N, C-alpha and C positions, 0 to 999 in steps of 0.2 A: 504496499498500499504504501503511496508517495507520501512524503511530508509535507506537511504544509502549515504555515505559520498559523497559531491559536491550536494546534493540535486536535485531542480529541473532542473540545469542546466545539470547535467549528464544525468538524464535522457531525456531532451531535444535534449541531444546529440548523445546518443545512441538509440533514438527513430528513429532520421533522416537517422544515418546508417544504423539503421535496413529494415528501407522504403528502402532506393535506393540498397540495396543488395536484397532485395527480390523481387524490381520492375525489377533489374537485370536478377534474377533467371525466374521469370515468363515470362519476356519478351522474352527469351532466348529458354526457355523448354516447355512453352505453345504449345500446339499443332495448334492454330489460329494464323496463321502469316502476319494477315492483320492489327493489330493493332499497333498503333503508341507510342514509348517510353514513351510520356509525359503524356498518358491517363493511361499508365499500373503505370505510378510513381505516379499520383494523388491517382489511388484508392488503391495502396498500403500504401498509408501515411494512406487514410481513414481506412484503415484495423488495421495500426498501432494503429493509434487512438482510435479505435473502443477496441481495445485490452486494451489499457490502460483505457479507461472507465470499463472494465470487471474485472481490477485489483482495482480501486477506488470503484465500489460495493462491493470488498471483495471477490467474487466468487473464487475458485480455479484455478490455472493454474502454469505453469512453467514460473519462472522470469528468466531473463539475466540481472542481475544489476538492475536496477532502471525498465527495460522494461520489459511487462509480455510477453512470447514470444509464447507459445503456443495460446491462443486465437488471436493475431495479425495474426499470420500466417494463422489461420483457417477463419479470417475474410477478410483476403486480398483475400484469394485463392477464398472464397466466392462472393467477388468482382470481380473479373477479366471478365468473362462472360460479364461483362457491359462495358469494355473498348474499344470493336470494335464500340460501338453506343454513345461514347463520340467523338464530333466533335470540336475539338480546331481551333482557326484562327490564324496558324502558317502561316510563310513566308516559 
């Protein structure tokens, strides 16, 4: 994983922002409209974490600062069909 100024804190902030942006885009533009946003956000965060694991293993990818962008988007997109099956007990 490349070393960047700010260390792991910068990676955490960029990763969380990337997960929220990707979740909003998937929630808005994904063709299945019956999914709840928290489920989409959780799966997008899981995709971003899987992309970070991809970078930790040293596999190739496109980086956005400390976050590995391309695998994160691919993993988040692959997890989105599961969003309709997640039941979250929210009020």
